[in-house]
PAKESE-717858 format. One line per field, with one value per residue (C-alpha): residue in three letters; chain; z, x, y. Coordinates in pm, whole numbers. Layout:
# residues N
residuo <- ALA	...
cadena <- A	...
Z <- Z	...
X <- X	...
Y <- Y	...
# end
This chain:
# residues 467
residuo <- MET	MET	LYS	GLN	ASN	TYR	GLU	LYS	PRO	VAL	ILE	LYS	LYS	LEU	HIS	THR	GLY	SER	MET	ASN	LYS	PHE	GLY	ARG	SER	PRO	ALA	TYR	ALA	ARG	LYS	VAL	ARG	THR	GLU	ILE	ASP	GLY	VAL	PRO	ILE	ASP	ASP	LEU	VAL	ALA	ARG	HIS	GLY	SER	PRO	LEU	PHE	VAL	TYR	SER	GLU	ARG	SER	VAL	ARG	GLN	LYS	HIS	ARG	GLN	MET	GLN	THR	ALA	PHE	SER	THR	ARG	TYR	PRO	ASN	VAL	VAL	MET	GLY	TRP	SER	TYR	LYS	THR	ASN	TYR	LEU	GLY	ALA	ILE	CYS	ALA	LEU	MET	HIS	ASN	LEU	GLY	SER	ILE	ALA	GLU	VAL	VAL	SER	GLU	MET	GLU	TYR	GLN	LYS	ALA	ARG	ASP	LEU	GLY	ILE	PRO	GLY	GLU	LYS	ILE	ILE	PHE	ASN	GLY	PRO	HIS	LYS	PRO	MET	SER	ALA	LEU	GLU	ARG	ALA	VAL	ARG	GLU	GLY	ALA	ILE	ILE	ASN	VAL	ASP	HIS	LEU	ASP	GLU	VAL	TYR	ASP	LEU	GLU	GLN	ILE	ALA	GLN	ARG	LEU	ASN	ILE	GLN	ILE	ARG	VAL	GLY	ILE	ARG	LEU	ASN	LEU	ASP	CYS	GLY	ILE	HIS	PRO	GLN	TRP	SER	ARG	PHE	GLY	PHE	ASN	LEU	GLU	SER	GLY	GLN	ALA	LEU	GLU	ALA	VAL	LYS	ARG	ILE	LYS	HIS	GLY	ARG	LYS	LEU	ILE	LEU	ASN	GLY	LEU	HIS	CYS	HIS	ILE	GLY	THR	PHE	ILE	MET	GLU	ALA	SER	ALA	TYR	SER	LYS	GLN	VAL	GLU	LYS	MET	VAL	ALA	PHE	GLY	TYR	GLU	VAL	GLU	ASP	SER	TYR	GLY	PHE	SER	MET	GLU	TYR	ILE	ASP	ILE	GLY	GLY	GLY	PHE	PRO	SER	ARG	SER	ARG	LEU	LYS	GLY	VAL	TYR	LEU	PRO	PRO	GLU	VAL	ALA	LEU	PRO	SER	MET	ASP	GLU	PHE	ALA	GLU	ALA	ILE	THR	GLY	THR	LEU	LEU	LYS	SER	LEU	ARG	PRO	GLY	ASP	PHE	PRO	LYS	LEU	ILE	LEU	GLU	SER	GLY	ARG	ALA	LEU	ILE	ASP	GLU	ALA	GLY	HIS	LEU	ILE	THR	THR	VAL	VAL	ALA	SER	LYS	ARG	LEU	ALA	ASP	GLY	THR	ARG	ALA	TYR	VAL	ALA	ASP	ALA	GLY	VAL	ASN	LEU	LEU	PHE	THR	ALA	TYR	TRP	TYR	GLN	PHE	ASN	ILE	GLU	MET	ASP	ARG	GLU	VAL	GLY	GLY	ILE	ASN	GLU	LYS	SER	VAL	VAL	TYR	GLY	PRO	LEU	CYS	MET	ASN	ILE	ASP	SER	ILE	ALA	GLU	GLU	VAL	LEU	LEU	PRO	ARG	LEU	THR	ARG	GLY	THR	ARG	LEU	VAL	PHE	SER	PRO	VAL	GLY	ALA	TYR	ASN	GLN	THR	GLN	SER	LEU	GLN	PHE	ILE	GLU	TYR	ARG	PRO	ALA	SER	VAL	LEU	ILE	SER	ASN	SER	GLY	GLU	VAL	GLU	LEU	ILE	ARG	GLU	ALA	GLU	ASP	LEU	SER	ASP	ILE	THR	HIS	ARG	GLU	LYS	ILE	PRO	ALA	ARG	LEU	VAL	ASP	LYS	GLY	GLY	LEU	GLU	ASN	GLN	PRO	VAL	ALA	SER	ASP	ASP	ARG	ARG	LYS	GLN
cadena <- A	A	A	A	A	A	A	A	A	A	A	A	A	A	A	A	A	A	A	A	A	A	A	A	A	A	A	A	A	A	A	A	A	A	A	A	A	A	A	A	A	A	A	A	A	A	A	A	A	A	A	A	A	A	A	A	A	A	A	A	A	A	A	A	A	A	A	A	A	A	A	A	A	A	A	A	A	A	A	A	A	A	A	A	A	A	A	A	A	A	A	A	A	A	A	A	A	A	A	A	A	A	A	A	A	A	A	A	A	A	A	A	A	A	A	A	A	A	A	A	A	A	A	A	A	A	A	A	A	A	A	A	A	A	A	A	A	A	A	A	A	A	A	A	A	A	A	A	A	A	A	A	A	A	A	A	A	A	A	A	A	A	A	A	A	A	A	A	A	A	A	A	A	A	A	A	A	A	A	A	A	A	A	A	A	A	A	A	A	A	A	A	A	A	A	A	A	A	A	A	A	A	A	A	A	A	A	A	A	A	A	A	A	A	A	A	A	A	A	A	A	A	A	A	A	A	A	A	A	A	A	A	A	A	A	A	A	A	A	A	A	A	A	A	A	A	A	A	A	A	A	A	A	A	A	A	A	A	A	A	A	A	A	A	A	A	A	A	A	A	A	A	A	A	A	A	A	A	A	A	A	A	A	A	A	A	A	A	A	A	A	A	A	A	A	A	A	A	A	A	A	A	A	A	A	A	A	A	A	A	A	A	A	A	A	A	A	A	A	A	A	A	A	A	A	A	A	A	A	A	A	A	A	A	A	A	A	A	A	A	A	A	A	A	A	A	A	A	A	A	A	A	A	A	A	A	A	A	A	A	A	A	A	A	A	A	A	A	A	A	A	A	A	A	A	A	A	A	A	A	A	A	A	A	A	A	A	A	A	A	A	A	A	A	A	A	A	A	A	A	A	A	A	A	A	A	A	A	A	A	A	A	A	A	A	A	A	A	A	A	A	A	A	A	A	A	A	A	A	A	A	A	A	A	A	A	A	A	A	A	A	A	A	A	A	A	A	A	A	A	A	A	A	A	A	A	A	A	A	A	A	A	A	A	A	A	A
Z <- 23525	23659	23733	24098	24192	24335	24689	24850	25141	25493	25803	26094	26426	26477	26825	26814	27174	27400	27448	27702	27850	27599	27295	27046	27007	26852	26572	26437	26516	26225	26220	25911	25837	25511	25596	25820	25948	25677	25388	25210	25221	24846	24780	25000	24823	24476	24538	24739	24695	24937	25192	25331	25670	25758	26049	26200	26300	26484	26708	26781	26878	27102	27282	27325	27463	27697	27845	27866	28044	28282	28413	28379	28572	28863	28865	28769	28590	28326	28013	27751	27545	27227	27215	26870	26873	26887	26542	26388	26064	26010	25982	26302	26496	26354	26460	26817	26834	26691	26986	27236	27299	27302	27159	27349	27158	27232	26959	26749	26450	26637	26772	26418	26309	26575	26486	26117	26201	26360	26726	26925	27148	27470	27369	27322	27591	27506	27656	27544	27630	27328	27286	27067	27179	26878	26954	27323	27246	27003	27261	27522	27292	27198	27555	27537	27845	27883	28106	28185	28145	28276	28421	28084	27980	28290	28182	27828	27954	28187	27892	27697	27997	28029	27658	27651	27992	28126	28377	28217	28363	28346	28484	28568	28474	28757	28762	29068	29214	29182	29183	28807	28701	28524	28658	28395	28526	28206	28186	28427	28783	29029	29325	29583	29553	29616	29260	29190	29501	29408	29065	29234	29451	29139	28965	29271	29302	28936	28975	28602	28596	28776	28853	28807	28728	28764	28498	28531	28276	28455	28144	27865	27853	28229	28343	28712	28807	29151	28994	28897	29252	29392	29123	29198	29574	29544	29293	29508	29821	29637	29496	29844	29967	29687	29758	30134	30110	29795	29724	29385	29333	29123	28862	28695	28762	28435	28479	28123	27935	27935	27931	27743	27445	27388	27235	27350	27477	27386	27692	27831	27799	27957	27719	27727	27845	28158	28215	28174	28398	28234	28172	28458	28690	28586	28629	28971	29096	28967	29058	29387	29502	29370	29560	29875	29856	29761	30018	30048	29762	29548	29199	28978	28617	28572	28236	28055	27764	27589	27287	27254	27432	27186	26848	26864	26819	26545	26317	26081	25825	25521	25370	25089	25085	24795	24847	25062	25130	25367	25593	25658	25978	25800	25925	25683	25599	25421	25271	25299	25124	25459	25727	26017	25793	25863	26178	26389	26707	26596	26809	27123	27036	26906	26654	26589	26242	26029	25682	25420	25332	25466	25412	25455	25607	25944	26098	26126	26306	26061	26042	25847	25708	25546	25204	25332	25245	25616	25841	26122	25910	26092	26185	26322	26470	26556	26437	26357	25997	25738	25403	25241	24870	24706	24704	25038	25244	25611	25829	26126	26426	26647	26473	26517	26776	26685	26364	26140	26311	26328	25973	25760	25409	25391	25082	25022	24975	25254	25157	25154	25464	25469	25729	25733	25852	26074	25762	25601	25352	25276	25286	25167	25445	25317	24962	24882	24833	24513	24427	24440	24814	24867	24641	24622	24880	24747	24569	24331	24287	23928	23914	23970	23707	23454	23510	23634	23323	23469	23211	23089	23413	23614	23983	24060	23850	23942	23656	23759	24038	24237	24122
X <- -2347	-2654	-2943	-3051	-3415	-3556	-3687	-3877	-3674	-3797	-3709	-3678	-3506	-3200	-3152	-2782	-2736	-2452	-2100	-2050	-1766	-1824	-1738	-1894	-2255	-2478	-2555	-2207	-2200	-2131	-2167	-2017	-1974	-1822	-1782	-1904	-1636	-1404	-1647	-1736	-2102	-2084	-1978	-2251	-2523	-2378	-2393	-2713	-2918	-3079	-3223	-2996	-2962	-2596	-2481	-2134	-2016	-1726	-1964	-2178	-1876	-1744	-2077	-2135	-1784	-1823	-2148	-2032	-1713	-1887	-2119	-1916	-1619	-1854	-2081	-2000	-2321	-2429	-2636	-2697	-3013	-3046	-3382	-3521	-3784	-3506	-3379	-3459	-3266	-3122	-2762	-2789	-2938	-2676	-2400	-2536	-2556	-2205	-2092	-2257	-2607	-2907	-3242	-3511	-3839	-4186	-4403	-4457	-4309	-3987	-3969	-3994	-3727	-3487	-3547	-3505	-3164	-3070	-3108	-3219	-3523	-3324	-3142	-3461	-3634	-4004	-4167	-4458	-4829	-4951	-4824	-5068	-5132	-4945	-4642	-4649	-4660	-4372	-4168	-4245	-4143	-3821	-3721	-3745	-3736	-4100	-4191	-4563	-4734	-5088	-5316	-5469	-5122	-5100	-5421	-5289	-4964	-5150	-5354	-5032	-4875	-5175	-5183	-4810	-4820	-4528	-4454	-4340	-4074	-4172	-4080	-4324	-4307	-4327	-4398	-4293	-4218	-3849	-3886	-3934	-4232	-4451	-4433	-4463	-4754	-4888	-4667	-4673	-4803	-4777	-4552	-4668	-5040	-4987	-5090	-4757	-4779	-5133	-5003	-4738	-5007	-5212	-4914	-4840	-5202	-5221	-4927	-4856	-4602	-4270	-4169	-3795	-3733	-3837	-3852	-3904	-3861	-3890	-3903	-3698	-3418	-3360	-3121	-3096	-2875	-3036	-3367	-3207	-3073	-3426	-3555	-3295	-3341	-3717	-3685	-3438	-3650	-3958	-3766	-3667	-4023	-4143	-3871	-3932	-4313	-4375	-4055	-3979	-3610	-3522	-3266	-3254	-3321	-3405	-3392	-3500	-3337	-3390	-3028	-3010	-2797	-2618	-2930	-3132	-3484	-3690	-3713	-3376	-3127	-2809	-2558	-2603	-2247	-2334	-2687	-2632	-2448	-2179	-2232	-1989	-2209	-2517	-2329	-2194	-2541	-2703	-2438	-2350	-2712	-2744	-2440	-2549	-2903	-2832	-2777	-2427	-2352	-2646	-2555	-2867	-2828	-2843	-3014	-2985	-3217	-3008	-3126	-3096	-2761	-2600	-2736	-2862	-2529	-2427	-2705	-2710	-2966	-2839	-3102	-3105	-3259	-3505	-3662	-3657	-3915	-4019	-4316	-4577	-4404	-4069	-3918	-3686	-3816	-3645	-3796	-3584	-3639	-3694	-3947	-4132	-4195	-3830	-3761	-4065	-3871	-3847	-4157	-3946	-3582	-3371	-3129	-2778	-2786	-2473	-2424	-2215	-2027	-1916	-2182	-2117	-2344	-2502	-2727	-3097	-3372	-3510	-3743	-3679	-3982	-4000	-4154	-4493	-4809	-4889	-4860	-4710	-4410	-4149	-3814	-3629	-3782	-3606	-3270	-2997	-2883	-2716	-2885	-2887	-2915	-3106	-2896	-2727	-2724	-2816	-2699	-2923	-2790	-2819	-3102	-3013	-3282	-3648	-3647	-3586	-3846	-4103	-4048	-4361	-4461	-4653	-4646	-4274	-4074	-3845	-3479	-3175	-2968	-2595	-2345	-1988	-1768	-1463	-1248	-1441	-1634	-1986	-2231	-2590	-2809	-3151	-3245	-3449	-3815	-4014	-4384	-4381	-4299	-4616	-4854	-4734	-4990	-5280	-5571	-5805	-6145	-6204	-6528	-6330	-6074	-6345	-6558	-6311	-6104	-5807	-5797	-5450	-5312	-5069	-5136	-4767	-4454	-4130	-3930	-3957	-3703	-3629	-3302
Y <- 11660	11477	11710	11695	11680	12001	11991	12276	12419	12344	12543	12301	12363	12143	11996	11929	11821	11916	11796	11521	11317	11038	11248	11484	11586	11315	11559	11482	11111	10879	10503	10346	9974	9862	9493	9210	8972	9096	9047	9374	9479	9544	9185	9039	9237	9173	8797	8762	9078	9322	9292	9021	8850	8792	8574	8552	8204	8363	8556	8248	8042	8318	8366	7993	7938	8234	8103	7742	7845	8085	7813	7491	7633	7712	7407	7045	6942	7197	7130	7399	7379	7587	7769	7688	7963	8224	8128	7791	7822	7474	7596	7800	7508	7271	7510	7526	7146	7122	7335	7099	7236	7005	7123	7315	7324	7461	7309	6999	7182	7261	6906	6773	7022	6896	6532	6610	6758	6426	6522	6213	6240	6216	6534	6737	6943	6968	7279	7494	7522	7323	6969	6770	6412	6272	6490	6397	6026	6056	6249	5981	5698	5877	5964	6344	6565	6673	6966	6970	7307	7241	6972	6886	6776	6558	6387	6338	6187	5954	5826	5766	5590	5360	5285	5203	5032	5237	5509	5835	6061	6428	6768	7044	7409	7662	8032	8229	8569	8653	9031	9072	9279	9207	8854	8584	8380	8230	7923	7632	7615	7902	7831	8087	8008	7637	7546	7377	7159	7058	6951	6736	6573	6501	6342	6129	6021	5917	5675	5686	5969	6009	6366	6405	6772	7134	7401	7776	8056	8391	8611	8762	9019	8988	9262	9166	8872	8872	8763	8431	8391	8417	8182	7913	7943	7889	7607	7412	7459	7337	7042	6926	6973	6747	6492	6480	6468	6265	6072	6230	6308	6615	6509	6850	7217	7394	7773	7854	8141	8514	8632	8963	9059	9388	9533	9834	9809	10114	10337	10224	10508	10376	10217	9838	9777	9977	9847	9474	9226	9015	8645	8577	8781	8584	8256	8355	8452	8132	7873	8042	8023	7669	7541	7722	7581	7219	6947	6798	6562	6676	6800	6787	6894	7268	7323	7657	7728	7988	8186	8562	8591	8346	8456	8814	8990	8745	8871	9171	9281	9470	9699	9955	10302	10306	10650	10963	11230	11507	11445	11713	11823	11856	11530	11359	11008	10720	10407	10092	9759	9583	9666	9508	9208	9120	9323	9244	9323	9688	9739	9676	9736	10024	9880	9994	10152	10183	10328	10151	10470	10805	11069	11439	11700	11748	11485	11553	11368	11112	10814	10494	10313	9973	9892	9773	9958	9987	10292	10082	9982	10190	10035	10340	10652	10976	10844	11097	11057	11280	11334	10989	10922	10644	10325	10391	10074	10067	9776	9695	9501	9305	9120	8752	8677	8630	8835	8533	8315	8596	8722	8748	8649	8975	9198	9128	8808	8697	8743	8519	8444	8376	8255	8386	8100	8131	8118	8405	8191	8315	8022	8048	7901	8007	8099	8408	8328	8367	8341	7961	7974	8175	7983	7621	7502	7707	7542	7729	7559	7454	7653	7976	7888	7799	8109	8364	8410	8222	7938	8033	8173	7959	7924	7957	7986	7813	7961	8326	8327	8640	8785
# end
C-alpha cells in the first residue's frame, strides 16, 4: 500500500449553503467531464500533453449558423466579419471564412495574417487606432474597407490619395451614448459633441476621400439588446444627415461586435442563460430598428464584427493539478500547469471548472493557482472542490475568446492547440512551443560570448523539443 503524506489537521468552518429550487447545496455539486465532443480527455492529453487548448468545430458551426440565420432572415443585406483579435489561430480564422465570414482586423499584423490566409483586400475590414502608412497604402491598393479612427488618419489617407492620384472610399468610426456605462469613447469620433460631424466636414473639404460608411463598436459583452437599438437609430439618423448635407451616401452600417458568450463576468450572479438575451433577441432589436429607421428602398449593408459569441464556447483548456497545499488561513490551494499566462481573461471571468473524474468527499472552498512564480497567478478563487490528488485534470471553459491571442511567453512555454472536427478527428492546429520559439530572434553580442564563458553554449537548441 502506498504511504500517504501526512498533513497537519486544520479546523475550518464549512459554509455549505442552503437548499434551493435549482437542486442541492453547492457543497455537494460535482462537475465532471471525461470527454470533449466524444474524444476522451485521457486520449487528448496522451497525444498532445497538458496543458492543452481544445476547440470544437461543431460548436463554431452551430454558433455561426445561429447568428447568420438570426440576422439574414430579418434583413436582406447582412455581412459577417470575423474579429481576428478574438482568436487569430490560422485554423480558426480559416474555419470562419469557410463559413462565409470576411475578415475584421485591427492592426497591420492581423491584416497581413488575413492576406496570408488568402483573403482578398476587398473582404477585409481594417479598423484599429494604429494603421501605419505602409499598411494603409496597401489596404487602399487592395480595396479593403477602411474605417478612419482619427484626424491624423484622414491626413495620412489624403497623402496616399494624392500620391496615387485617386479618391479613396472610407468609413468613419463613431462613439456615442447608447446607455452603456462606462461609455466607450476612445475609438473614433464622438457623435453627441459634434466631433463626428466636424470630421465629415473635414473629409468633404479635402476632396480626396469619399465617405461611404459608418462604423461604431459600443463595447464588449453587451447584455442589453436595447443598447444596439439606440446605436442603430443614432447611426442611421447621422448617416442621413451626412447624405442630405454633404452628398455622401452610406453604403454600409457597421455595428461592430460585443455580443456576449455564455460565460460569467465576475460580480454577475445570475446564471448566464437567465441574464443574457438570445441571438434572436439581439437580431430582432437591431434589424427591427434598422428597418424602422431607414428610408423606403434603402438597404445598406449591415456588417457584424462577431468574435466572442462565435468562438468562446468552442474553446476548452485542459490542465493538470501538479501540487496542493494549505495556505496560512487554512484555505486549500492547488497548483495547475496553466495560469494567467494562458488564461489572461481570468481577471474578468469566472470559468466553468470540471474534473476529469469522480472525486469523493465534501467540497471545500479552494483556490487554483497557475505555475508562474507570481502572486497574481490565480485562475480560480473561492471555487468549491473536493480534495484533489496530484494528476487530476481540470477542464476550464469557455476559453475560446481572447485567451489564445493574449497568451504569454512568460516563464512557461505556450502549449499545443487542437481542433476536433465534425467527424471527431483530432487535428493539431498549433504545435507546443520549445526554447527555439523563445530565442530564435535573439542576438548575443560577440563580446559577451567571448568574455562571458558562453563559448560552448548554444543560443538556442532546435533538437530539444518539448515532449
